Structure formats: structure tokens, C-alpha cells
C-alpha positions as CSV (number, residue, x, y, z in Angstrom):
1,X,0.1,9.0,27.1
2,X,-1.5,7.1,24.0
3,X,2.1,6.1,22.6
4,X,2.7,4.1,25.1
5,X,-0.9,3.1,25.1
6,X,0.0,2.0,21.2
7,X,3.5,1.0,21.2
8,X,3.0,-1.4,24.2
9,X,-0.4,-2.7,21.8
10,X,2.0,-3.2,19.5
11,X,4.9,-4.9,21.4
12,X,2.6,-7.1,22.5
13,X,0.9,-8.4,19.0
14,X,4.3,-9.2,18.0
15,X,5.9,-11.0,21.0
16,X,3.0,-13.5,20.3
17,X,3.9,-13.4,17.1
18,X,1.3,-11.4,15.1
19,X,2.8,-10.3,11.6
20,X,4.2,-6.7,11.7
21,X,2.0,-5.0,9.5
22,X,-1.1,-5.8,10.9
23,X,-0.3,-5.3,14.8
24,X,0.4,-1.8,13.2
25,X,-2.4,-1.4,11.3
26,X,-4.1,-2.0,14.6
27,X,-2.2,0.4,16.6
28,X,-3.2,2.8,14.1
29,X,-6.4,1.7,14.4
30,X,-5.8,2.2,18.6
31,X,-4.6,5.7,18.4
32,X,-6.9,7.1,15.6
33,X,-10.2,5.2,17.4
34,X,-8.4,7.7,20.8
35,X,-7.2,11.1,19.0
36,X,-10.4,10.9,17.1
37,X,-13.2,9.3,18.2
38,X,-14.7,5.6,16.9
39,X,-17.4,7.5,14.7
40,X,-13.9,7.8,13.2
41,X,-13.4,4.9,12.3
42,X,-16.5,4.7,9.8
43,X,-14.4,6.5,7.5
44,X,-11.0,4.6,7.6
45,X,-11.4,2.8,3.6
46,X,-12.2,6.6,2.7
47,X,-8.8,8.4,5.1
48,X,-6.9,5.3,3.2
49,X,-7.5,5.7,-0.6
50,X,-6.8,9.4,-0.5
51,X,-3.8,8.8,1.6
52,X,-2.8,6.5,-1.0
53,X,-3.4,8.6,-4.6
54,X,-1.6,11.6,-3.7
55,X,0.7,12.4,-5.8
56,X,3.6,12.4,-4.5
57,X,2.7,8.6,-3.8
58,X,2.2,7.6,-7.1
59,X,5.0,9.5,-8.5
60,X,7.8,7.2,-6.7
61,X,7.2,4.2,-8.1
62,X,7.2,5.3,-11.1
63,X,10.6,6.9,-10.9
64,X,12.1,3.5,-10.2
65,X,10.1,2.4,-13.5
66,X,11.2,4.6,-15.8
67,X,15.1,3.8,-13.5
68,X,14.4,0.0,-14.2
69,X,13.8,1.1,-17.4
70,X,16.6,3.2,-18.8
71,X,18.5,0.7,-16.9
72,X,17.3,-1.9,-19.5
73,X,17.6,-0.2,-22.6
74,X,21.4,1.2,-21.9
């Protein structure tokens, strides 16, 4: 049920010309508020920081950078 609500909320926002990234973020907020409760939105910034600083997410851009350096160097 929550997936349908999130999908239709995102679809409605896209139809009224809201940027896709913002529509995805608002749909995710709706899902998190429904699944974990409204109180979980207080720690949203901390959750986003912990998710973005994971080793796998940091290592991917470094591999791309290393490939670009190797390509430029021959």
C-alpha cells in the first residue's frame, strides 16, 4: 500500500513539473514517515550522512579517478 502511495505521489509531482530528484526525495520522505513514524524524520540528516560515507560509496569515485589518471597518462 505504501509503495502505491509513494509511486502515485511521485507521478503526480512529475506531472506538475517538479524535478525528478525532488519528487524522489519527497516520495522517500513519505515512505519513511509511514514506515518508521514521523519522529524518524528528526534524524534524517544523520541517516543520510551515514549512508553517504560508507566505504563502497566513497571508493567508487576514487576508482573512476584512478582510471581517468591512467587513461591520461597512457
